[in-house]
C-alpha positions as CSV (number, residue, x, y, z in Angstrom):
1,M,9.1,-17.7,25.5
2,K,12.4,-15.8,25.3
3,L,12.5,-16.3,21.6
4,H,9.0,-15.0,21.1
5,L,9.8,-11.9,23.3
6,A,13.0,-11.3,21.3
7,A,11.2,-11.5,18.0
8,L,8.5,-9.2,19.3
9,V,11.1,-6.6,20.4
10,L,12.9,-6.9,17.0
11,A,9.7,-6.6,15.0
12,T,8.6,-3.6,17.1
13,S,11.9,-1.8,16.7
14,L,11.9,-2.4,12.9
15,V,8.4,-1.0,12.6
16,L,9.2,2.0,14.8
17,T,12.5,2.6,13.0
18,G,10.9,2.4,9.6
19,C,8.2,4.9,10.6
20,A,10.7,7.3,12.2
21,T,13.0,7.4,9.2
22,Q,10.3,7.5,6.4
23,P,9.8,11.0,5.2
24,D,6.3,12.6,5.4
25,Y,5.2,13.8,1.9
26,R,1.9,15.2,3.0
27,T,1.6,18.7,4.5
28,E,-2.1,18.5,5.4
29,K,-2.8,17.4,9.0
30,A,-6.5,16.5,8.5
31,D,-7.0,12.9,7.2
32,P,-7.6,12.8,3.5
33,P,-11.0,11.5,2.2
34,T,-11.1,8.0,0.8
35,V,-13.4,6.7,-1.9
36,A,-17.0,6.3,-0.6
37,S,-17.0,2.5,-0.8
38,V,-15.0,-0.3,-2.3
39,D,-16.4,-3.7,-3.5
40,L,-13.5,-5.8,-2.2
41,E,-14.5,-8.7,-4.4
42,R,-13.9,-6.5,-7.5
43,Y,-10.8,-5.1,-5.9
44,A,-9.3,-8.5,-5.3
45,G,-6.9,-9.9,-7.9
46,L,-3.5,-8.8,-9.3
47,W,-2.4,-5.2,-9.4
48,Y,0.8,-3.7,-10.9
49,E,2.7,-1.0,-9.0
50,I,3.1,2.0,-11.4
51,A,4.7,4.4,-8.9
52,R,5.4,4.7,-5.1
53,Y,7.0,6.9,-2.5
54,P,10.5,5.6,-1.9
55,N,10.7,3.4,1.2
56,S,13.2,1.1,2.8
57,F,11.2,-2.1,2.4
58,Q,11.1,-1.8,-1.4
59,K,14.7,-0.9,-1.9
60,D,16.1,-2.2,-5.2
61,C,12.7,-3.6,-6.1
62,E,11.1,-3.3,-9.5
63,G,8.4,-5.2,-11.4
64,V,6.3,-5.0,-8.3
65,T,2.9,-6.7,-8.1
66,A,0.3,-6.9,-5.3
67,E,-2.3,-9.6,-5.2
68,Y,-5.3,-9.5,-3.0
69,T,-7.3,-12.6,-2.2
70,S,-10.5,-12.7,-0.1
71,R,-10.5,-15.1,2.9
72,P,-13.4,-17.0,4.5
73,D,-12.8,-15.1,7.7
74,G,-13.5,-11.8,6.0
75,K,-9.9,-10.7,5.9
76,I,-7.8,-10.4,2.8
77,T,-4.5,-12.1,2.0
78,V,-1.9,-9.7,0.5
79,L,1.0,-11.0,-1.5
80,N,3.5,-8.3,-2.6
81,T,6.1,-9.5,-5.1
82,C,9.3,-7.9,-6.3
83,R,10.0,-9.6,-9.6
84,I,13.1,-7.5,-10.8
85,G,16.1,-6.5,-8.7
86,N,16.1,-7.8,-5.2
87,E,13.5,-10.5,-6.0
88,R,11.3,-11.5,-3.0
89,S,7.7,-11.8,-1.8
90,S,6.0,-10.7,1.3
91,Q,2.7,-12.1,2.5
92,G,0.4,-10.2,4.9
93,V,-3.1,-10.0,6.0
94,A,-5.5,-7.1,5.7
95,R,-8.5,-6.5,7.8
96,I,-11.3,-4.1,6.9
97,V,-11.7,-1.0,9.2
98,E,-15.2,-1.0,10.5
99,G,-17.5,1.7,9.1
100,A,-15.2,2.6,6.2
101,N,-17.2,0.7,3.5
102,G,-14.0,-1.2,2.4
103,A,-12.0,1.9,1.7
104,K,-9.8,1.6,4.7
105,L,-7.8,-1.5,5.6
106,K,-5.2,-2.3,8.2
107,V,-2.4,-4.4,6.7
108,K,0.0,-6.5,8.7
109,F,3.1,-8.2,7.4
110,A,4.3,-9.3,10.8
111,P,3.2,-12.5,12.5
112,E,-0.3,-12.5,13.8
113,W,0.9,-12.6,17.4
114,V,2.9,-9.3,17.0
115,P,0.6,-6.5,18.3
116,F,0.3,-3.0,16.7
117,A,2.4,-3.9,13.7
118,S,-0.2,-3.0,11.1
119,G,-0.3,-0.1,8.7
120,D,-3.0,2.0,7.2
121,Y,-4.0,1.1,3.6
122,W,-6.5,3.7,2.4
123,I,-8.0,3.6,-1.1
124,L,-7.9,7.3,-1.9
125,D,-9.0,7.1,-5.5
126,L,-10.4,4.3,-7.6
127,A,-11.4,4.1,-11.3
128,N,-15.1,3.2,-11.7
129,D,-14.0,0.1,-13.6
130,Y,-11.4,-0.8,-11.0
131,S,-8.6,-0.4,-13.5
132,H,-6.4,1.8,-11.4
133,A,-6.1,3.0,-7.8
134,L,-4.4,5.5,-5.6
135,V,-3.5,4.0,-2.2
136,G,-1.7,5.4,0.7
137,D,-1.7,6.2,4.4
138,P,-3.0,9.4,5.9
139,S,0.3,10.6,7.2
140,G,1.9,10.9,3.7
141,K,4.7,8.5,4.4
142,Y,3.4,6.0,1.9
143,L,1.7,6.3,-1.4
144,W,1.2,3.9,-4.4
145,I,-0.3,4.1,-7.8
146,L,-1.6,0.7,-8.9
147,S,-3.0,-0.5,-12.2
148,R,-4.5,-3.8,-13.5
149,T,-2.0,-3.6,-16.4
150,P,1.8,-3.3,-16.2
151,Q,1.8,0.0,-18.1
152,M,-0.3,3.1,-17.6
153,P,-1.1,5.9,-20.2
154,D,0.7,9.1,-19.4
155,A,-2.7,11.0,-19.3
156,T,-4.0,8.6,-16.6
157,Y,-0.9,8.9,-14.6
158,A,-1.1,12.7,-14.7
159,A,-4.7,12.6,-13.6
160,I,-3.9,10.3,-10.6
161,T,-0.9,12.4,-9.5
162,A,-3.1,15.6,-9.8
163,R,-5.7,13.8,-7.6
164,A,-2.9,13.0,-5.1
165,E,-2.0,16.6,-4.9
166,Q,-5.6,17.6,-4.4
167,L,-5.5,15.3,-1.4
168,G,-2.4,17.0,0.0
169,Y,0.2,14.5,-1.1
170,Q,3.3,15.6,-3.0
171,A,3.6,14.1,-6.5
172,A,7.3,15.0,-7.1
173,P,8.7,12.3,-4.7
174,L,6.8,9.5,-6.5
175,K,9.1,7.0,-8.2
176,R,7.9,5.3,-11.3
177,T,8.2,1.5,-11.0
178,R,9.9,-0.3,-13.9
179,Q,7.6,-3.1,-15.1
180,P,8.5,-5.7,-17.8
181,E,7.1,-4.8,-21.2
């Protein structure tokens, strides 16, 4: 029991420390709109990270991919992989926020028994063909541009960053992710 309690305290302090030190790149206080609905079966699969707001848990990490897999219990397995630099993988579980038509998820990378250690994963923009997406949290601490391919045309990137700015997110802090050719 002492070990579980110590792990809980450690996990909680890491989550709270990470939130406290992560800059907020969104000046709007009202929650941004998400896409109207997401077909999570179509959304499942492999995505390449094209850009992100800098954060401590992806330090020295390039060649990032995220893979989403539907589970029988209605949740989604999330596997984030850093393939270049500080190579590592992190597996989590996402649950669908009720009433959000699949556009809002709560993702948890901590063990199931750790309470309140999940983060918002909102799909803010999504191509009609599910080829690219803008994903973030409403606070503006986290933002990612994802694509089904490792490279993205500059015009598409510019359109997505313009959409992020329309939603109140700053585009300048986005860091392009190096992907293998």
